[in-house]
N, C-alpha and C positions, 0 to 999 in steps of 0.2 A: 119381199124375199123369203124364201122357204128357210126353215132352221138349218137345213144341212148346208145351204150356201153360207149362211152367216158362220157356221162352225169352221168350214172350210176356209174362208177369207180370215179369219180369227187365227187359226193355226199356220196358214201360209205367211200373216203378218209377223207372228211371233217368230217364226222360223227364219224370216229374213232378218229380222232385227237379232236374233241370235248368232246367224252367220256372220252378220255384217261386224261382229265384235271380234271374230276370229281372224288374225292376220292370215292372209294368203299363202305366204311363204317368203322367201329371200334367196339370195345369190351370194356367194362368197368368192372371192379372189384373192390369191396372194402368194407370199414366198412361202417354202417349205423347205425344210432341212430333215433329211433322212439319216441315220446311223444304221447302215446296211451291215450286216453280219454274214456274208455268204459263206466263209468258212468258219470253221470252231475257233481258229488261233487268231484271227484278225477281224477288224471292222473297217469299213469304210465311211467317209464323209461326202454324202452326195447333197447337192443344191438343186433347188428347181421351183416347181410351181405346185398349187393345190387349188382346185376350184370345186363348189358344190353348189347344188340346188336343191332347196328344201320345199316340200309341198307340204301346208297343214291341214290336218283333218280335225284336230281337237286344239283348243287353245296351247296344250304343254305337249302334244303328242305331233310328229311330222314323219313323213318319208323323205329319206335323203338319197341323192344320187352324186357321189365323190370321185373325182378324177384328180390324177397327180402325175407328175413326171418329175425325175429325178436323174441328174447329170453328174460325172466325174470319173475317178479312177477306183477301181476296185480290184481286190484279188479274188479270182473266180477258183472255184474248187475244180479244177481240171486236170488231165494227164498232160503233162507238159515235157515232151521227150528232150534230151539234151544233146544237140549234134555234136560230133567229134569235135574235139578241140574247144569246145565251149566250157566255160567254167561253172555256169547254172543257167537256170531257165527260170525266167519270172513269170507267173501266171497272172501279173497286174494288168489289167485291159481297160481301154475307155469304156466305161459302162453307161447304159441309159436303161432306167426301169419306169414303167408305166403301171399304174393300177386303175382300175375302175370297179368301186364297191357301192353296193345300195344296203338300205336298211333303215331302221327306226330311230328317232331323235327324241328324246325327253328334253323339255326344257320349262324353265319357270322363270317370270321376270321379278327381280327384286330391285326396286327403284332403278338404277342407271345399269344394274347389272343383270344379265341373263346367262345363268350358267346351263350347260347341258351336259348330256351323257348320251352315247350313240354305241350301236352294235352294227357293223356294215359288213356285207359278205359278197366276194365277187371272184376277180380274176386279177394277176399280175403278169407282166411280161418283161424279161430282162434280156439284154443283148451286150456282148463285150466283143471289141473289136482292138487289133493291134497288129501291124504289118503284115496285113493281108490275112491273118488268122481271125477266125468270127466263131462266136458261139453263141447260142440263147435258149431262152427256156420259158415257159409258161406255167403256171400254178393256180390253185385256188388261193385266194387271198382272204383274210377277214382283219377287220380293223376294229379295235375295242378301245374307247378314249372317251373324251370330252374336251370341254373348254369353257370360254365364257366370253360373251360380247358385252362391249361395253358402249353405251348409247352416246354419240355424239352429236348430232342434229336429228330432226324428225327424218326416218325412214333410212337413217345411216347408222352404222354400228362399226367398231372395230373389234376384231376376232384375235383370241389367243387359243391355240388348240393343241393337243397333245393326243397322240394315239400308238397304241402298239400295233404294228402290222404285220401279221403273220404270213409267211410265204413258204413254200415247198421247193425251192429250186434245186435242179441238180440232185434229186432223191435225199435232200437233206433238210432238214426244218430251220428256219430264220425267225427270229424274233427283233424286228426292226423299230427303233424308236423314229416316230415322225412327229415333228414340231411344225406348225404353221400359224402363220399371222397375216393379217390382210382386212379389207373392207368388205363389209356387209351391207347389201342394199335390200330394203324390204319392199315387197309389193302387195 
């Protein structure tokens, strides 16, 4: 064999061994709570789900795609005309809020615990409905936060996660607290 072939095989072998040590990624799905503040005077409690897919390209750095959906009643910052004879008008509507954010995640395993931090960017959409009235808005969204994964059995962890989800619905800025927990499957 020529010298170049031996060097190429050696580099290929070591590169293969090095990538075998890097986890390929993980999938998360679980319950999520969102403290949504659509108006400056009130906040709403929305419940739903959160899921993510992470692909690792280094042992401690990955790229994450995060999706979530939250549901409940929320007070919307909308013009609420009061019909003649009515005492007041309530801008409280049945709400559905979805977000899709992407970005980097940094994590380090320490025994059975893997803490992580992330910065994600994307889009969020909210709709509100009540008695034939409907409103909706879409905005840029960013989520900054982190959490930790607790190792249960091989390839299975339990996640605790907290994020500050920033949105700009209805020309106003919101800082929403999102708490999620659920199962993580590694591949």
